[in-house]
N, C-alpha and C positions, 0 to 999 in steps of 0.2 A: 706386119700382114699374119693373120692367121693360117697356118699350115693344116692341111687335111690329107692325114694317110690312116688309112684301115688299120685298126689295132689287131693284133696277133691273136687268134684264138687259143684257149688253153684247155678245150674241153679232153681233148686226146689226153694231154698231160694229167689232167686230173684223176682220169681213169687209170694211170700207170702208177699214181702215188697214193691213191685212197687207201690202202692197204699199209703204208708205210707210217708208222707212229710218231717217230721223230727221227730224222736225220740231222746230223751234225753238220754246222756250216765246213765247208770243204777246204778252207786255208786254217791253219792254225791261228786265230785271233785270240790276242791275251786275254785271259779272263781273271777278274778279279774276285774274291768273297771271302768265305768264312767256313771253318771246319764248325761243325755243328752237331754230329751224332744224332740226327733226329731219329734214326730207326728204333732208337731206345724209348722213344716218347709217342710214336702213333698218333692217336688223335689230339695230343697236345701240341704236335708239332707246327700245324698251321700257323699260329699266332708268332713262332718266333721267326718263320719264314717272311710273314710280312715286316717283321723288325728289320731283318737285313734287306729286304727290298725297298724299305724306305730310305735307306741310304745307298741304293745302287750297285748293292752286289748281284755279281753275273753268275756266279759258281758257288756250289754248296757241297761240301763231303762229309759223308757219313758211313759207318760201318754198314754192310749189309750182312746182317746177324743171321748166319747159318743156322746156329741152335733154334732161332726163335721161327725162321721160315720153313726148314724141314726137320719138326719134332720127332718124326719117325720116319725110317726110312721110304722114299718116294712118296712122302705127305707133304705137299706144300702147301703153304698159307701164305699169300700174299698180302693178308690186309692191312699190316702197319705201314710196310713199304709202298703199298699203293696209295696210300693217304699222303705219304710224304712226296712222292714221285709226281702224282698229279698235281698237288699244289706247288711244287717246285717249277713243274711247267706251265701252271697257268699263269705265273708270275715272271715268266721269261728267264728263269734260273737254271742253268745247268747243273744237273745231277752227276757229281761224282761219287761213286761206290768204291770201298774197299771191302772184298771178300774176307770173312774172317769169322772167329768165335765158333768152334765146332761143336755139336751136339753129342752128348755122351756116348750115343749109339754108334757114332763115328769113329771117336777116339778113345774111347775105354776109360774115361776121365770125368769125375764132375768139373773140373777145371777147364774151361773152354778154349785155353789157350796151351794146353798140354797137346803135343806133336807126337806120333808114334814113333819110335826108334827109327831110324836110317842107318842100313839098309835092312828092309825086312819085309814079309808079307803084309803085314799089319800097315805098313807105311805105303806101300803100293795099294791096298786097297783103301786107305784115307785118302790118297791123293786123287784116285781115281774120282772117288765120291764127291771131294772138292770141285774138279773138273764138272760134274756132271750137274752138280748144284749151280755151276757159274753158267753152263750154258742155258740152264732154265730161266737165270736170273736175265741174260743178254737177250734170249728171246722175249721174255715179260717188257724189259725196259731198254728196246733200240735207241741207238743214239746216246747212249750213256757214256761218261769216262769211267775206267776202271783201275784199280790198283788191285795187283795179287798181294793178299795179305796186307800186313801193317808192321813195320819195322821188324822185318824178319832177322836183322842182326842184332836183336836186342833180347835179353833172355827173359823178361816178362811176356812177350808175345809169341816166342817160340821155346818153349819150356819143353825139357829141363834146360837147354842150353842150344844156342843158335848153331845152324851148320849148314854153309853154303851150298853142300853138292846136293842135301836134301831141298832145299829151298829152289834150287835151278831145276829140279826134278819136278818141283810143284808149279813152279813158274811156266816153264813148257806147257805142260799140262792145260794149266787153266787159262792161258793165253791163247793156245790151240783151239781149247772148247770155246770161250767167247767168241773169237773171231769167225769160227765155224758157225755158231748161232748168227751173228751179226757182222758182218764185211765192215760195216760203218763204224764200229766202235773202235774207242782208242784205249790201248790197256799197256800201262805203266808198271814197272819193277816198284813192287811195294815201296813205301816211304822208308828210305834209309835213313838213320840216325845217327848220332856220334861220328859225324863225317871225317873227322880228324883227331879225334879225342873223346875220352869219357867212358861210355856205360859198358862197352859190349865188343863185339867184332867191330873194328873200325870200318865206317861205313866205305869210305875209299877202297879198303882191301877188299872188302865185300864186292863192290863193283867190280873192282879190278877182274877178281876171280871169275867173276860172271865172263866179262869180256874176253878173257884168256880161254875159256871153256866154250867160247862159240854160242852164247845163248843169244836167241834173237829180240834183241833190244830195239824197241822203238820209241819207248818214253822212259824216263827216271825221275821217281818222285822221291824228294828228299826233305829231310826237316833240319835245315839249318840253325838251330836254337844257339843264342849266344848267352852268356853270362847275364845275369839278371842286373847287373850294373854296367853292361858292356854295352854301348851304342851300337847302331849297325855298320858304322865305318871303322869300328876299332877291332885291332888284331890284338890278341894275347897267345903268346906261344904256349904250347901245349894245353891249349883250352879251346872249347868250342867258340867258333868265329860264324856271325852271319855271311862273312864273307866267303867263306868256305864253298859257296855257291860257285865261285870262280874256280876253284881247285877240281871241284868235281868236272865242272866244264873243260878243263884241263886235261883232266884224265880220258873222257871221252874223245877228245881231239887226238889224244895220243895213240888211240886206237882206231882212228878213222871213222868213228861214229858221231853223226850230228844229231843225234837224238835229242828233241827237246825236253828240258827240265821242267818239272812239275814241283813248285814250292809248297808242298801240301800241310806243312805245321810249321809255324815259326810265332813267335809274339813275346810280349813282355808284359809284366804285371803291372798293375795300378799303384804297388808299394815303392817303385824303384824311383829314386832320387825324390822329384817333386811331386810324386804321385801321379794322378791324373793326366798331369801336364807334360810330365816326362814319357808316359806311356803315348799320348798322344804323339809326341814330338817324334818317338822312335818309330811310331807306325806310318807317318807323314814320310819320313826319311827311307826307311827299308821300302816302302811302295814307288818312292821317286826312283832309288835305286834299280829296283827291277824293273819299272818302266822305261827306264833310260836304254835298256838292252845291252849295256855294258859294266863291267866290275873289274875293279884291281885285285889281284893275286896279294895275299898277305905278304909282309916281307919275310917271312920265315920260308916261304916258298918260292919267292922270288925277290931279289935283292931290289931290282929296279921296279918292283910291284906293277908288273907287266900286266895291260887292260886286256879284257878278252869280251867277245860277244857272247853273252851267256844262254840266249836263246831260253828264257823262262817263258812259257805259253800258259801257266796256270799258277796260282797262289791263293792258297787258302790261311787266314790268320785263325791262330787259335787262341781264343773262342769267341763264339757271338754273344754269350751272356755269361755272366757270373754264374756258377752252380755250387753244389754243396761240395763237390769233388776240387774244383776250380774257383775257388770264390775271389781271385782276383784278376783273372786273365781275359774276361769278356771286356766288350765296347759298350755292352748294356748292363746295367744290374740286374739282380735276378729278377728285379720287378718290371723290367723292360725299361726302364730309364736311360736316357743316354748319358754316356760319359764323354769326355773331351775326344776319347779315340774314337768314337762314332762320327762325331764332327770332321775329325781329321780324315777318315775314311771317305765319308762323302763329299768333301772339299777335294779329293784326289781324284774320285772318279769324275767330279765334275770338271775337273781341268782336263781331261783326258780328250784328244782330239776325235772327231766322229771317224768311225771306220770308213775309209773311203770306197770300199766295196760295196755298204750297205748304208749309205748315208741319203736314205730315202728323200728327206727333205730337200736336199740340195738338187734332187733331180727334178722337182716339182716347178720348173722354172716358167712354164708356160701359162701359170695362172694370170688372169687379169690384175693388175695391179689397183684397180679401182674399187677397194674391197667394199665401199659404203654402197655402190649399185647392187650389191648382193646381201648386206647385212640385215635387210629385214628379213628373208628367208634363213638365214646362217648357213646357206647352201656353201660357201666355199668353206667354212669351219669344218661343215660335215665332210667334205671332199679330204681336207686335211687330216680330219681325224681318222678317216678310212685308211689313209696313206700309213698314219702312225700304228695302224692296228697290224697292217703288214709289217712294218717294221719291226714290231714286238715278236710276232710269230716267227719271223727269221731269224731275230737274235735267238730265239729258244730253240730253234731247230725245228720248229712245226712246219714244215713246208708244204704239207697237205692243206693245213689252215690257211697259210698265207696264199696259195694259189686260188683256195675257193674264195678269198677276199679278193683277190686280183680279177677273178671272174667277174664278181658282181660290179667291181670298177670298169671291165672291160664292156658289159652290158650297157653301162650308162653312156659311154662315149662310142659306142658301135655304129651309130646313125650319124655321125660327122662327117663321113665321107663327100656328101652332098653339102655340108654347111648344115648349122642349128637352125631347126624350125623358126620361123618368125614368131616374135613376142613371146619367147619363152627364155628368160633370162637365167633361168636354171641350165639349158642345154648350152649355153654361152659358156659357162664355167666348165662345164664339162667337156666341151670341145676344144677349147683352151689348153686343158689338161692332158687330153687325148694322146699326143706325142710322147709325154713324159711319162704316163702310165705305160704305153707300149715299151718304151725304152726299159722300164723297171720290171715289164714282165719278160722280156729276152733274157735278162741279165740274171734274174731270180731262175727262169728256166735252164739256164746254161750251168749255173752252179748246182742246181739240181742235179741236172744228168752227170754232171763230172764226179758228183759224190754217190751216185747208185752203182 
């Protein structure tokens, strides 16, 4: 029996959100994608977005190049990053930016990764300017994910040498600036590297000092690189291990902090083991470990290899394509040809269960089963396509566009309270779907209101 319940209007909600450029999904749904550094490429970036979109990427990480976008004080040029942001949003891919790369007028050096001495008036001025730029960027790109700098515990990105106290000052200023400009933003500690060994100030110690200092930590980005010939499951004492993710989670737990982890750089070259086949196998296994939500501590940290809930909500494989600087890291060749790792990533994404909150197709249970009755007009297909468009907008955080599409659906089913007009097969399809559309609208609006 057909049910006829008048749909909920959304005009009032539309007027509320038309000024919202992009609002993130309220819950932390795991996103899988790639480090791409698209801001270096500007107009040549869109084809690379097409590549990762073709295999199901949902998040893309890039430097937001301060020196490019503010070439002189208070002169902002967003040309490059607008191209990147707009293309990612159009493909339903979440932008993840890390603020970095100082202009020479700000740090007094031709090297964009030199940081003024701390403590000093020069550092205070520099960090204030970083925060001001971050606020402008967050205003320009609301609903984005952000990291404050990159690998601040490593001497290449924090020259002449890393300084945790200086980073904490920068982090606090930039975090406050971003959230002040866009309260819906998510801001992470910049990707820590060398978590338990290696290059720099150990990432574990760096984060522990931040926790001890009482820094406000909502998200922590980490780079759990392992040795080239070291599988994701393997643990080697006094070396970097992919399973150091669990060690960082244990550290946060010890301080009563449940901040989600973002794994924003990790990966293996295609020269390891059996070449492309090994790279693909390691990619598949690493993603399985992340998606499982649990990971065992390495035996050097826990003789019983205690298993922890790791709560990783973002991961970006390094790199999307082979480049001159990283000729063997990509899942695509420099010419855009797929490697086995691209196939492995696509297979992983396709294996994921649908997000129960936004499985729109599952909501459309009221449509007639006799598809042949409407095949000539293609009306049922059009209805499903409209719903799929809503799904893409929601996935990309474009709530205002999702609501506009839902309003279009609403108009099509609004006359169903008294039953469909006679001799109009199209209206029968609309009216069969109207309860599902109403429920979808209510759920979308509830999530939207919770995130504002």
